[in-house]
N, C-alpha and C positions, 0 to 999 in steps of 0.2 A: 701215316695219313693216306686215306683212300683217294684214288684218282677219280675225278669227275668224268663220267662217260659222255662222249660226244655223240650227238644224233647222227646216225649214218643214213642219210637220205637215199642213198643208192640201194641199201638193203630194204628200206621201207617201200620203195617203188617196186622192188623185185618181189616183195611180199604181196600176194594176190589179195588177201583179205583187207589189208590196210589200203590198198589201192581202191578197192570197191567202196570202202567207207568214205574215203576222201571224195570219190566221184559223186556219191549220194549227197554229201554235204554241199559240194559245189553246185550240184543241180538244184538243191533247195534254195540256196542263196540266189542263183540266177533266176529261178522262178519267182521268188519274192521281189527281186528287183524289176523283172518284167511286169509283174502284176501291179506294182506301185506306179510304174510309168504308163502302161497301156490300159490298166483297169483300176483306177484309184478309188472307184465307188463300189460299195457292196450293196446289191439290190434286195437281198432277202435273207439277212442274217437272223439267227434265232438266239434269243437270250432266254435261257432256261432258269427255272427256280425263282421267278419273280413272285414275291408274296402278295397276297390279297390285303388291302388296307381298308379298314372300316374305322373311321374316327370315333373315339368314345364320346365326342361332343356333337355327333351328328344330330341335326335338328329334327329330322324325321323320326329317328328312333327315340330321341329324348322326349318328343311330344307324345309318343305312344307308351313311354315307360319301358322300352324294350332294349335288350342287348343281344348281340350276335353270340350264339352258343354252339353253332355248327357251321363249318365251311370257311370260317375266317382264318383258319390256319393252313389252308391249301395254297399251292403255288401253281403258276401257269407259265406257258411259254409265249414270249412276245416276239413278233417279226419286226425287224427294223431295217431301215435303209439309210446309208450315209457313207462318208469317206471311210476308207479302210482303216485309217489311223484312229478315227473317233470310235467307230463301231468295235474295233478290236479292244478298246479300253473300257467298253461299257460293262457295268456290273448290274445285278438285279435291283440294287437299291437306287439306281439312276432312273427307274421307271415306276410309276404309281398306277396300280390297277385296283379298281374298286367296283362294287356292284351298284347298279341303279336301283334305288330304294323306293321309287314312287309307287310300286305295286304293293308295298308292305303296309298292311292295315291292322295287324294284330299279331299275337303269338302264332307261330306255325312255321312250316317249311315252304320255301318259295324257290322257284327256278328263276334266276335273275340275270339280265343282260349285264355284261361287264363293260366298263369304260376304262380308258387309259389316258395317261398324260405323262409328260416328262417331269422329272423331279425338279430340274432346272430348265425353264423355258428357253434359255439362251443356248442350251446345248445344240450342236449342229448335227442332228440326225432326225429321221422321220420314223414314226411308229406306223407300221402297215396294218397290224392286226394282232389279235391275241387268240390263243388256243388253250382250252376251249373258249367259245364266245359266251357261253352261259354256264352257270354253276348253281348248285343247290345250296341254300343258306337256311339255317334255322334260327329263329328269333324267339326270345322268351322274356318274361318279366323276371328279373334276377333279384333274389333276396338273399339275406345273410342270416345265419343262425349260430349262436355261441353254444358250444357243447362241452361238458365236463368229460375229460378223458378217463375212462375206466382202465385200470391195469389188470392184465391177465397173463400169468406165467404158467406155461404148460410143460410138463415133463421134467422140470428142474428139481433137483433134490439137494439136500445138505449133507455134508460129511458128518460122520458120527461125532456127537458132542456139540453139534451146531443145529440151528433151525433157521428156516427161511422166514424173514420178516415180511411185512406187508409191502408189496411192490408199489412204487410211485412212478409218475411220469413227469417229464419236462418237455413241453409245458404241461400244466394241469388242465388247461382249457384250449380249445381251438375254435376258430371261426370258419365255417364252410359257407361258400358263396356259390350260387348256381340257379338254375331254373326253378321258379316258384313251386311248380308241381312236384319236383323231386325233393327239394330242400324241406318242404313242409312235411314230408313223410318221415324225415330223419328224427329219431328220438334219442338214440344212444350212439356213442363213439367208443369203441373198445380198442385199446392198444394191446397186441398179443405178441408174446415171445415164446417160441416153441423150441425146446432143446432138451437133450438127455444128459446135460452136463451135471456133474456132482460138484457142488460149490463149497469152498471153505472160507471165502471172503466175499465182500460185497461186489455185486456184478452189475455192470452198466453195459447196455446193448441197445442198438436201434430196434424199434418196435414197428410192427405192421398194423396200420389202422384199418378197422372195419366198421362200417356204418350199419345201423339196424333201425327198423321201424318199431312201432309200439307193440307189434305182435312177435317181435324177435326175428323177423325175416331180414335178410341182408339187403341193404340198398346199394346197388352197384355204383361204384365211382365211375364217372365219365369225364371226357375231355371238357365238357361244359361246366364242370365243377372246379373250383379253386379253393385252396386252403391258405390261411394266413401264415402257416409255417410249412416248411418243406420236409422236416424230419421231426420225429418224436423219439426221445430216448427214455428207456425204462431203467430204473434203479431197483435192484432186488437186494435188500439188506440180508446179510448173513450174520446171524447173532449167535454168540456163544452161550451155551447152557451153564447154569450154576444153581446150586442150592444155598440160599443165604439165610442166616438167622434173622428173626424179627425182634425189634426192640422199641421201647418208647423213651422219650426224653421228658425231663421235668423242667418246668419254668418257675421262676421266683423262689428258688430254694435258697435259704440263708447260707451265708458263706461257711458256716460251721457244719453244714450238711454235706456228706459225701454221697451224691446221688447214686453212685454205683452200688451202694449198700442197700438201696431201696429195692426190696424184692416184690415181685408181682407174678401173676400167672397169665399166660396168653392162651387163647383158644387154639392157636397154631404157633409152634415155636420156630418154624422155618417155612420157606416158600421156594418153589421151583420157578426160576425166571430165566429169561434170555435177554442179552443186550450186546451192544457193541463191545468187541473183545478188549479194546484199549481202555474201556470204562469199567467193565464188569470185573476185570482182573484186579482193579484197585479198590473195589467195594467190599467192605467187611460185613456189613449188615444193612438191612432195610429198616429205616425209621418209619413206624406206622402213624405216629402222631405225638402230640405234646399234652402233658397233664400239668395243669396249673396248680401248684401246691396251695395257693391262696384259696382255691375253690375245692380243695380236697375234702371228701367226706368218706370216712372209713366205712366199710361195709357196702359201698356203692361201686358199681362197675362202669366201664367206659367201652364204647364201640367205635372203631375207627375204620374208615374206608381206606383201603391200601392204595396209595399213589406211588407209582414207580417212576424212576428217573426218565427223562426224555429218551426215546428210542428203545426202551425196554418193553418186553411183553410178559404177561403173566401166564405161565404154563400150568399153574395149579387150578384146582376146582373151586377156590374160594377167593373173594375179593374184599372181605371184611374180617376184622380181628377184634375179639372181645378181650378186655383187660380187667382182671379182678385182683383184689388184694387179700382175699381170704381172712383168716383170723390172726394174721401176723401183725395187724395194725389195730390201734385203739385210739380213743379220744378222751379228752378231759377238759372241763371248763374251769378256768382259774382266774384269780384276780392278780393283776400286775401292779406293783407299787415301786419298782425300780426303774428310774429314768436316767438316760444318759444323753447329753448334747455333744455332738461332734462337729468339728469345723466351725467353731464360733468366730465371727468377725472380731477384729481387734478393737473396733470403735463402737461396738454395740453390746448391750447386755441381753442375753436370751435366758429367760427364767421359765421353768416348767411350772405352770399353775395347777395343772391336774395332779391330784394326789394318787389316784388309783384308776385303773381301767378294769371294769368288771366284765365278766362273761367272755373272757378271751378263750376261744376254742383252740385247744392244742391237739395236734394229731401226730402220730409217729409210731415207731415200733412199740408193740404192746408192753414189752419189758421196760423200755425207757419211759413210757407214759406212766406206768405204775410207780416208778421210782422218782418221777419228776416232782421237785419242790418249787413252790411259787417264788421263793427267794432266788432261784437260779434262772429266772426269766427276766430279761431286760427289755424295756421299750426304748429304742434308740431314735433320736431326732437328729437329722442332718441339717444344720443351720445354713449350709451353703445353698440349699434349695429354697430358702425362705426369702421373700422380698422384704428387705429390711425397712419397715416403717413402724413408728411408735404406735403401740396399742397391743391388743390381745387377739390372737388368731388361732383357729383350729388348723393343725398341721398333721400330716401323716406320720406314723411311727412304724419302725421295723422291730419285730419281736424275735428274739432268739434265746436259746438256752446257753448258759455259760459253762455248763458241765460237759459239753462235747457229746451229749446224747443225740440220738437221731429223732428229734422232734421239731415241730414248727407250728407257727400260728396259721390256722386256716381262716381266711377272711381279712378284711381291711379294718384298721383301727386308727383313731386320732387322739391327739392330746391338745390341750390349750397351753400356749406359751405367751409370755409377756415380753415385749421388745421395747427397749429404751436405749437412747444414745448415752454413751459413757461421757462423763464430764471431767 
């Protein structure tokens, strides 16, 4: 265990430097004590850094539609008198200094007399004066304007295999408030990020705001202008490149049809795109649109506008794709006389009254159409979709081939059924 060292006052006294420091401290304490006893009042103390106060609800300015836009952020020095104890504790916030506004008659710059008062009238000190006694203040009609923030990235590049997406800002709009003559000139607000960084992932960084007039000249920001936000952040997406195949999907295909066997020709088989890395890596193809087999007409083509997933960009030179089916498909008009009712309710009779459906337009692979027999096509009626009431009704039918061929009915067809309750 270490022994505690005892203070050796004899050595401290013998040490010249220590003795001098102690002497100074004792002298200060003695002076302070004498001052408090023989001079308890301070006659001309200075309180520095006292702010100028102009009430936002001032009646004079409100009546003229004006606000202070210059001079209101200055500070002054105030001379005070009072007991040493009170004066020593004074802070700038204990004193109110404001300009006399009686000479203000409209927008402009004025040299105004300053007046002062105590924040708390009960405080025991006296204000002797203020320095300077007059100051310049500028007043203007203050207006606001909302601006869309334009994003501008300068010097940034993307790593090989990536591309920079369109930069965005947060917020997307700002409101600038200031003197009418200045704010009225502002037409654009541009957020700029300048850097030579090579990016491989999305980049977020504070941006510098610049204001411009209608002619593209910069409008200087001044202390008289305020913004509803203090910071603007820019996001620069970094997108991964990929070449993806294009395809179409088919609607209303009979259950017997394997749509992946339906062949077609595209004006472009693949497309160069870029998108968020976590999304594009999972994407196998771009679907350009849907073809409804009920509306299918062999020999006719389709044109689709390419719509990419959210956050993707098209790096190619085209944005539409044409789909044709060439000579691989054919059509045939047949008469259907085979009917089937599925899902009949147990307490109702559902009887097909229609004997034949004429003019059914069948479409499909040319070889299957050529071999198609009318006896292999069935008109199916789903009784679960019918509102069971006694009587005769037109109901939709689904047509399909029973031989597994790649054919389907183009168009919509109906049959008449009779419904009666079982007894």
